[in-house]
N, C-alpha and C positions, 0 to 999 in steps of 0.2 A: 504494500500500500504506500503510495506517495502522499505528499501533503494535501493534494486536492481530494484524493479519496478520503483521507482522514477528516477533512472539513465537511465533505458531503455526509459522511457517516455521523459526524457530530451534530450537524443540523437536522438530519432525519431522526435522530434519537430525541431531539428536542420537540420536533413536530413532524411526524411522518406524513401529514397531510399538506405540508407546505407546497404551494404551487411551484411548478418547475421553473417558471420564469423568476420567481422570488428567490428560490434556491440558487439559481445561476447568478443572480445579481450579488447575493451574499458571498458566494465563494469566488466570484470573479471569473466565471467561465460561461460559455454559450449554453443555452438550454439543451441543445443536441449533445454537447459534450457531457453534461450532467446526466442526461438520460442514458447515454451509452455507459458511463461510469457506474450508474446504479445497476444497470443490467449485468455488467461484469462482476460487480460486488455480490450480486445475488447468485450468479453462476459459481463463483468461487466459495460461496458459503459464508461470506463475511456478514451479509445481510440475510437473515433467516426468515424474516416475515415482518409484517406490519400489523399492529394490534391496537385496539382501542383500550384505553385505561378506563376502568369502571370503578365507581365509588362502592366500596364494600358496605358502607353504611346504608346506601340506597338499596342494596340487595338484602338488607336485613342481617348482615354479618357484622354486628357491632363489637363482638368479642372475638379476638384472635388468640391463638395459642400455638406454641411449638411443643409437640409431643414426641419425646424420645422413646423409642421402643426397641426391645430386644426380642428376637424370635429364635425358636429352636424347633427342629434341628437346623443348624446353619448349613444350608446347601443352596446351590444355584437355583434349584426348582422352587424351594421355599421362598427365597429372596425374590425371584421373578414373579411368583404368584402373589405374594403379599404386596409387592409394589403395584402390580396391575389392579388388584382388588381394592387396595387403599385408594388409588386414584379414582375408582368408580364410586367411592363413598361421597355423597353430596357435601358433607362437611369439609372434606379434604381438598385443599387448594393446591398443594404441592407435596411431593414426596422426595426426600433425599436419602439415598443409600450411602451408608457410611462405613468406614473402617474405624476400629477402636472399640470403646466400651459399649456404645450403642450401635445398633444395626440400621436404624432408620430415624429420621426426623420427619414428622408430618406437620405441615403448616395447615392449621385448622381455622375455619371461620364459621362462627355460629351466632345466633341471635342474642344469647344471654349466657351467664355463668351456669344457670340451670341446664341449658341445652348442651353446654360443654360437658357437664357432669353426666348427663344422659348418654352422650356420645361415648365417653370413656367407659361407663359402666355397661351400657346395653350393646355397644358395637365392638369397641376395641377389646375389652377384657374378656369377651365371649369367644374370641378367636383362639383356637387350639394352639396355634404356633406362637402366640404372644405370651412370653413368660414374664414380662415386666415392662413398665413404662413410667415415665416421669413427665409432668406437665409444667410448662412455664407460660404464664399468661403474658401477652404482649400489651404493654401500655401505649407505646408509640413505635411506629415503624418508619424509618427513613431509608431511602436508597439513593445511590448515585444515579441520576437520570441519564448521564452521558458517560459511557465507558470509552477509554482510549487504549490503544495498543501499548503494552509494556515494552520498553526497550531492553 
C-alpha cells in the first residue's frame, strides 16, 4: 500500500458512504483513480466490506458483557461447533477463540442485567461442553475508528 491507498482506506473507514468525487478531492486524486484504487484494495483483501454502524441501544441491547468460557473436551470439533452455535445465539454479537486460560470470549448484548443472567443460566450453563465461565459487564466501549498499517 502506498500513501494514496492509505489515505483512501483512512477516509473510507471514517465514512464508507463518502461520494467518490469528495473522496478524490480529499486525497488529491481523480475520481477514476480512487475508484480503481478501491477496486484493487478490495481484490487484495485490504478492504473486506462496507457496513452500517447501528446503535445497540436502539436495538434494545443496553447491556453488554464479555463472557469468558472454557469448554471440554478441547478438540477442533468442539471448538468449531461451539463457535458456530454461539454465533447463532441472538444475544451473541461476536465470538473470539483464544489460547490461554480461556477458550472463548463472547461479546454479548442484551436488554437488561436480568436478560444477561437468563442468558448465562438458561443458555450458556446448559451446554454440555461449557465447564466454566466468567462475566465482565461493559460500562463503556470505545474503539479506534481508523486503523492504519503497522510499520
